[in-house]
C-alpha positions in Angstrom: 239.7 86.2 104.8 243.3 85.3 103.9 245.0 83.4 106.2 247.9 84.7 108.1 250.9 83.2 106.6 254.0 83.0 109.4 257.1 84.9 108.2 260.9 83.6 108.3 261.4 86.2 110.9 259.1 84.9 113.3 259.6 81.2 112.5 263.6 81.8 113.5 262.3 83.7 116.7 259.8 80.4 117.9 261.9 78.7 121.0 263.7 81.7 121.9 261.1 83.4 124.4 257.9 82.0 125.8 255.2 81.2 123.7 253.4 83.8 125.8 255.1 86.5 125.0 256.1 85.7 121.1 251.6 85.6 120.9 251.5 89.0 122.5 254.6 90.4 119.6 253.1 88.5 117.2 249.5 89.4 117.3 248.6 85.4 118.2 247.3 82.9 120.4 249.8 81.1 122.8 248.0 77.4 120.6 249.0 78.5 117.2 252.5 79.8 119.1 253.0 76.1 120.3 251.4 74.2 117.5 253.5 75.9 114.9 256.5 75.4 117.3 255.7 71.8 116.9 255.3 71.1 113.7 258.9 72.4 113.0 260.3 70.4 116.0 261.4 73.7 118.3 261.1 72.4 121.7 259.8 75.0 123.8 261.7 78.0 125.7 263.7 76.9 128.7 265.8 79.7 130.8 269.2 78.2 131.6 268.7 77.2 135.4 265.4 77.5 135.6 263.5 75.1 133.4 261.6 73.0 135.5 262.1 75.2 138.8 258.9 75.5 141.0 258.4 78.9 142.7 257.0 78.8 146.0 253.6 80.3 145.0 253.2 77.3 142.8 253.8 74.5 145.4 251.3 76.8 148.0 248.6 75.9 145.0 249.2 72.1 144.9 246.5 70.4 146.7 244.1 73.4 147.2 242.1 72.1 143.9 242.1 68.8 141.3 245.7 68.6 139.3 243.4 69.7 135.9 242.5 72.9 137.3 246.2 73.7 138.9 247.6 72.6 136.1 245.8 75.1 134.0 246.6 77.8 136.3 250.5 77.1 136.5 250.3 76.5 132.2 252.1 73.4 133.0 251.6 69.5 132.5 248.9 67.7 134.0 251.9 65.0 134.7 254.6 67.7 136.3 251.6 69.0 138.5 251.1 65.3 139.5 254.8 64.7 140.2 255.6 67.7 142.1 252.5 67.3 144.6 253.7 63.3 144.8 256.9 64.5 145.7 256.1 67.1 147.9 254.0 64.5 149.8 250.9 67.1 149.2 247.7 64.8 149.3 245.2 64.7 146.9 242.8 67.4 146.4 239.9 64.5 147.4 242.1 63.5 150.2 242.9 66.7 151.8 242.7 67.2 155.5 239.1 67.2 156.9 237.5 70.6 158.9 235.6 70.4 161.5 232.9 72.0 159.1 233.3 69.3 156.7 232.6 66.5 159.5 229.2 68.1 160.6 227.8 67.8 157.4 228.2 63.8 157.4 225.5 62.0 157.4 223.2 65.1 156.5 222.7 63.8 153.0 223.7 61.3 150.7 227.4 60.3 150.3 226.9 61.7 146.5 225.9 64.7 146.9 227.8 65.5 149.9 231.0 64.6 148.0 229.9 67.0 145.5 229.3 69.7 147.4 233.0 69.2 149.5 234.8 67.9 145.9 235.7 65.2 147.7 234.9 61.3 146.1 232.3 59.3 147.3 235.0 56.8 149.2 236.1 59.2 151.2 233.1 60.4 152.0 231.8 56.5 153.0 235.0 56.4 155.0 235.1 58.8 157.2 231.4 58.7 158.2 232.1 55.0 159.0 234.9 56.0 161.2 232.8 58.3 163.4 230.2 55.7 163.1 227.9 57.9 162.0 224.8 56.3 159.9 224.2 56.9 156.5 221.8 59.3 155.4 218.3 58.2 154.4 215.9 60.3 152.7 212.8 60.8 154.6 209.7 61.7 152.6 209.2 66.0 152.7 205.7 67.6 151.2 206.3 70.5 149.1 205.8 73.5 149.9 204.1 76.2 147.4 207.4 78.4 148.1 209.6 75.4 147.3 207.5 74.9 143.8 207.5 77.8 142.4 211.4 77.9 142.4 211.2 74.9 140.5 213.1 75.7 136.7 214.1 79.0 138.1 218.0 77.0 138.3 219.5 73.9 138.4 218.3 71.1 139.7 221.5 70.4 141.5 221.6 74.0 142.7 218.1 73.7 144.0 218.5 70.4 145.4 221.3 71.8 147.6 219.1 75.1 148.2 216.5 73.0 149.3 217.9 70.3 151.3 216.9 67.5 148.9 218.0 65.0 146.9 218.3 65.9 142.7 215.8 62.5 142.0 213.2 64.4 144.2 213.7 68.0 142.8 213.7 66.2 138.9 210.6 63.9 140.0 208.8 66.9 141.4 209.8 69.1 138.3 208.6 66.8 135.6 205.2 66.3 137.7 204.4 70.0 137.5 205.7 70.0 133.8 208.1 72.8 134.5 210.9 72.8 131.7 214.7 72.6 132.6 216.4 75.4 133.3 218.1 76.9 130.8 220.9 79.6 131.3 220.6 82.7 129.5 223.1 83.6 126.7 224.2 86.9 125.6 223.2 87.5 121.7 225.5 88.1 119.2 225.3 91.8 118.0 226.4 93.1 114.2 229.3 95.0 114.9 230.3 91.8 117.3 230.1 89.0 114.7 232.2 91.1 112.5 235.2 90.7 114.6 235.1 87.6 113.8 237.6 86.0 112.1 239.9 89.1 111.8 241.9 88.4 115.0 243.3 86.0 117.1 240.3 84.3 119.3 242.2 85.4 122.2 242.4 88.8 121.2 238.6 88.9 119.9 237.3 87.0 123.0 239.2 89.4 125.2 237.4 92.5 123.5 234.2 90.8 123.6 234.4 89.6 127.1 233.5 85.9 126.0 235.7 83.0 126.1 237.3 81.6 123.8 235.5 78.5 123.4 232.5 80.7 122.6 233.9 82.8 119.9 235.5 79.7 118.4 232.1 78.1 118.2 230.0 81.2 117.2 232.8 81.5 114.2 232.9 78.0 113.0 228.9 77.9 113.5 228.9 80.7 110.8 232.0 79.3 108.9 234.0 82.2 109.4 237.9 81.4 108.9 240.0 82.5 111.7 243.6 83.0 111.5 244.4 80.1 113.9 242.4 77.8 112.0 245.2 77.3 109.5 249.1 76.9 110.0 250.9 76.6 106.7 253.5 73.5 107.0 256.7 73.6 105.6 257.2 72.6 101.7 258.8 69.9 101.3 262.4 70.0 99.5 263.6 67.7 96.7 266.5 66.6 98.9 264.7 65.9 101.7 262.4 64.0 100.3 265.5 61.7 99.1 265.8 60.7 102.3 263.1 59.6 103.1 263.3 55.6 103.6 267.3 55.4 103.9 266.2 55.3 107.5 264.4 54.8 110.1 261.2 57.6 110.5 262.3 58.7 113.8 266.2 59.1 112.5 264.7 60.8 109.4 262.5 63.2 111.9 265.7 64.0 113.7 267.7 65.0 110.8 264.9 66.8 109.3 264.0 68.8 112.7 260.4 67.4 111.6 257.5 64.9 113.6 257.8 61.7 113.2 254.0 61.6 112.0 255.1 63.8 109.1 257.6 62.0 108.1 256.1 59.1 107.7 252.8 60.8 106.4 254.9 62.1 103.8 256.3 58.6 102.6 253.2 57.0 102.0 252.2 59.8 99.8 255.5 59.3 98.0 255.0 55.4 98.1 258.4 54.7 99.5 259.1 51.7 101.9 259.9 52.3 105.3 263.8 51.3 105.6 263.2 49.4 109.3 259.8 47.8 109.0 257.9 46.3 111.8 256.8 43.0 109.7 259.3 42.6 106.7 259.1 39.4 105.0 262.4 37.3 105.8 264.6 36.0 102.8 266.7 32.6 102.7 269.5 35.1 102.4 269.0 36.7 105.5 268.0 33.2 107.6 271.1 32.2 106.2 272.9 35.3 108.2 271.5 34.3 111.8 273.7 33.1 114.2 277.1 33.5 112.3 277.8 36.8 114.5 275.9 38.6 117.4 271.8 39.1 117.1 273.0 43.2 117.5 275.3 42.8 114.5 273.0 41.0 112.4 270.4 44.0 113.1 272.6 46.5 112.2 273.5 44.4 108.8 270.1 43.6 108.0 268.8 46.9 109.3 266.1 45.1 111.9 265.4 45.3 115.2 267.6 43.3 117.7 264.3 41.6 119.4 262.9 40.6 115.9 266.3 38.8 115.0 266.2 37.4 118.3 262.8 35.9 117.8 263.1 34.7 114.1 266.9 32.9 114.9 264.8 31.2 117.7 262.0 30.2 116.2 265.0 28.5 113.2 266.4 26.8 116.2 269.4 28.2 115.4 272.1 28.5 118.4 273.1 32.0 119.1 276.6 32.8 117.7 279.5 31.4 119.5 282.9 33.2 120.0 285.7 31.7 118.7 288.9 31.0 120.7 292.2 33.1 119.3 294.8 30.5 118.1 298.4 31.2 118.1 298.9 32.1 114.5 295.9 34.1 114.7 297.5 36.2 117.2 301.0 36.6 115.2 298.9 39.0 112.8 297.8 41.6 115.2 299.8 44.9 115.3 301.3 43.7 111.6 298.5 44.3 109.6 295.5 47.1 110.3 293.3 46.0 112.2 290.2 46.0 109.5 292.5 44.0 107.2 293.1 41.1 110.0 289.1 41.5 110.7 288.6 40.9 107.2 291.7 38.1 106.7 290.4 35.9 109.8 286.8 36.4 109.4 286.2 38.5 112.8 284.4 41.4 113.3 286.2 45.0 114.0 285.5 45.6 117.4 286.5 41.6 118.4 290.0 41.9 116.7 290.4 45.6 118.9 289.8 43.9 122.2 292.3 40.9 121.5 294.5 43.7 120.7 293.9 45.6 124.0 294.3 42.8 125.7 297.8 41.5 124.5 298.6 44.9 124.7 299.7 44.6 120.9 300.0 49.1 119.6 297.9 49.4 116.6 298.9 50.0 113.2 297.7 52.7 111.7 295.6 52.6 108.0 297.4 53.3 105.3 
């Protein structure tokens, strides 16, 4: 099936509204909107004054579940959820306040199984138990009844262990002794009308229509090698004017100018075999090394198009002392204000910044450039 290409009118609207709103408007998935917007270098939509504002109902959810689940529910980054929770002083879900019901379960089973049941860390279970001087639970061998054996393989081993109040290893061992196969979750069979819908609409839309998960839709489509509208994002073509800019500045600067990602700029430069303007490991020439120490490291780095730290390390490696500022002589001060600053800097062999600072210090008016 042909891929649904992006129209110019759709690209212009990216970032003007939330991705979820535009996804419904375009008939695409929010992930497709997000990927296309990032590919174009367009920031996400933020309402004025409401960019990162947390609502009271969102704050009430913090700490009620692990940060990953809360982030998925709220549609926020996990880092944002963690930062907000710590700022409000809300403990992690694992370290939430203990209830009397939770305390009564201490010592009734192993710390690992109790942690899985309560959604707490094994460390917090052990510290709480030791605080109340509750001895660690030790497994007491119990004979299996016929009723218990009949339940083997009817549910997952973890659920059955929780139901029978036995350890997971005991359930697994008994099931293998009785040669009972592992419980298999029953999956709904795919009907022909359902398969015909795959790839014709976004996976999120098809999942909602069929009452299945997006992962199931995506997996089934890929297993049957059915192309979907979310599979391919048509990248913006490179123009000759953009390609001529490659290598003239650092990849980060070019990406900012062209509103593309740094990875896209770097990949295009590699394809065209254009060298980097500011490589990390460029060999030093004798002409470049002669410049070291003749000016400040910042000015030398700007002149040689290298990083300040690279210039400083190379200067130290060669044992070249740092640039020392020359004292201003009386005959040099007499030139200030008589010629433009650029001409004075060129005649005295000083930087333009040095000439300007000296003139400002002596309160000498500037001469306009001719």
